[in-house]
C-alpha positions in Angstrom: 11.0 -11.5 -13.2 7.6 -12.6 -11.8 4.6 -10.4 -12.7 1.0 -10.3 -11.5 -1.6 -11.0 -14.1 -3.5 -8.1 -15.6 -6.7 -9.3 -14.0 -5.1 -9.9 -10.6 -7.6 -10.3 -7.7 -7.2 -11.8 -4.3 -9.2 -12.2 -1.1 -7.3 -12.2 2.1 -8.1 -11.4 5.7 -11.6 -10.3 4.8 -10.6 -7.9 2.1 -10.9 -8.2 -1.6 -7.9 -6.9 -3.6 -7.7 -5.9 -7.2 -5.6 -3.6 -9.3 -6.7 0.0 -9.6 -8.4 1.1 -12.8 -9.7 4.4 -14.2 -13.1 4.0 -12.6 -11.3 4.4 -9.2 -10.0 7.9 -10.1 -12.7 9.8 -8.2 -12.2 7.7 -5.1 -8.4 8.1 -5.2 -8.7 11.9 -5.7 -11.1 12.1 -2.7 -8.6 10.2 -0.5 -5.5 12.2 -1.7 -7.1 15.6 -1.4 -8.7 14.9 2.0 -7.0 17.5 4.3 -6.6 15.0 7.2 -5.3 12.2 5.0 -3.0 14.2 2.7 -0.8 15.7 5.5 1.9 13.0 4.9 1.8 12.6 1.1 2.7 14.4 -2.1 0.2 17.0 -3.1 -2.4 15.7 -5.6 -4.5 17.7 -8.1 -8.2 17.6 -7.4 -8.7 17.1 -11.2 -10.2 13.6 -11.7 -9.2 13.7 -15.4 -5.5 14.1 -14.3 -5.9 11.1 -12.0 -7.3 9.1 -14.9 -4.3 10.0 -17.0 -2.0 9.1 -14.1 -3.7 5.7 -14.0 -3.4 5.2 -17.8 0.4 5.9 -17.4 0.6 3.6 -14.4 -1.1 0.8 -16.4 1.9 0.8 -18.7 4.3 0.3 -15.8 1.9 -2.4 -14.4 2.1 -4.3 -17.7 5.9 -4.2 -17.4 5.8 -5.5 -13.8 7.3 -2.2 -12.4 4.5 -0.9 -10.3 1.3 -2.4 -8.8 -1.5 -0.1 -7.4 -4.0 -2.0 -5.3 -7.6 -1.2 -4.4 -8.9 -2.8 -1.2 -12.6 -3.5 -0.8 -14.8 -4.9 2.0 -18.2 -6.2 1.0 -17.8 -4.5 -2.4 -17.1 -1.1 -0.8 -13.8 0.7 -1.6 -11.7 1.0 1.6 -8.4 2.3 0.4 -5.3 1.9 -1.7 -1.6 0.9 -1.5 1.2 0.5 -4.0 4.3 -1.5 -4.5 6.7 0.2 -6.9 10.4 0.6 -7.8 10.3 -3.2 -8.3 13.6 -4.7 -9.1 14.9 -8.3 -9.4 15.1 -8.6 -5.6 13.3 -5.6 -4.0 10.2 -3.4 -4.0 9.0 -0.2 -2.3 5.7 -0.2 -0.4 3.8 3.0 -0.2 0.9 5.2 -1.3 -0.9 3.6 1.6 -4.1 5.6 2.1 -7.5 4.5 3.5 -10.8 6.2 3.7 -11.8 7.6 7.1 -14.9 5.4 6.6 -12.9 2.2 6.1 -13.5 -0.6 8.4 -11.3 -0.6 11.5 -8.3 -2.7 10.8 -8.6 -2.5 7.0 -5.7 -0.1 6.5 -3.3 -2.3 8.5 -4.4 -5.4 6.6 -4.1 -3.5 3.3 -0.5 -2.6 4.1 0.3 -6.2 5.1 -1.4 -7.6 2.0 0.5 -5.3 -0.4 3.8 -6.2 1.4 2.9 -9.9 1.3 2.3 -9.6 -2.4 5.8 -8.3 -2.9 7.5 -10.9 -0.8 5.3 -14.0 -1.5 3.8 -13.6 -4.9 6.7 -11.7 -6.6 9.4 -13.5 -4.6 11.3 -10.3 -3.5 13.8 -10.4 -0.7 13.8 -6.7 0.4 11.1 -4.2 1.0 11.8 -0.5 1.2 9.5 2.0 2.9 9.6 5.5 4.0 7.5 7.7 6.3 7.3 11.4 7.1 9.1 12.2 10.4 5.9 13.6 11.9 3.7 10.7 10.9 2.9 8.2 13.6 3.3 5.2 11.2 6.9 4.9 12.4 5.6 2.8 15.4 3.9 0.5 13.0 7.0 0.1 10.8 9.1 -0.6 13.8 7.2 -3.8 14.5 8.8 -5.3 11.3 12.4 -5.0 12.6 13.4 -2.5 9.9 16.9 -1.1 9.3 17.0 2.7 9.0 19.0 3.2 5.8 18.8 7.0 5.8 16.9 10.0 7.1 16.5 13.6 5.9 14.6 16.6 7.2 11.2 15.2 6.0 11.4 11.4 5.9 12.9 8.3 7.4 13.8 5.5 5.0 13.6 1.8 5.9 14.7 -1.6 4.6 12.6 -4.5 5.8 13.5 -8.2 5.3 10.9 -11.0 5.1 11.9 -12.5 8.5 11.2 -9.3 10.3 8.1 -8.6 8.3 6.6 -12.1 8.9 7.3 -11.9 12.6 5.8 -8.5 13.0 2.7 -9.0 10.9 1.2 -11.8 13.0 0.0 -9.7 15.9 -1.3 -7.0 13.5 -3.3 -9.5 11.5 -4.9 -11.0 14.7 -5.8 -7.5 16.0 -7.1 -6.1 12.7 -9.2 -9.2 12.0 -10.7 -8.9 15.5 -11.8 -5.3 15.1 -13.0 -5.8 11.5 -15.5 -8.4 12.8 -17.0 -6.1 15.4 
């Protein structure tokens, strides 16, 4: 199974990408405990030390190629995070997508696309899974990738996305996001 290197970095669509490290803990806690941003995610402790421990545990999964947590930056400033996890021989789950209210316009869309491209292109996976809370407006975004709804419950809708649908849908998002990021 393909793995990303421990020192993985990339620049794409005007964003710099690297793997999360312990020095990001305070930024991540600030995102995950922001009342506006945390409406659609699992509750997170405000304790930065607990986040650092979570990152240390994550780094073990990263070393095994099971989980990658990306930090997105623009001009050296942290913009947000996204993860690919539950990585198997042919699939991955994209999630933990959270960007600062101060992030550049378009950065969050590009972060989602970059993390998904990493799973499909760099890791060679054939299936992406994603889920969204029913009351989160990200469903419209996900629909642009021609997903298959594989299940739904009271809280979430679960999707399977194939590379063809993703690649077709991402084109217009990249063009729009790059345009607004340059403004």
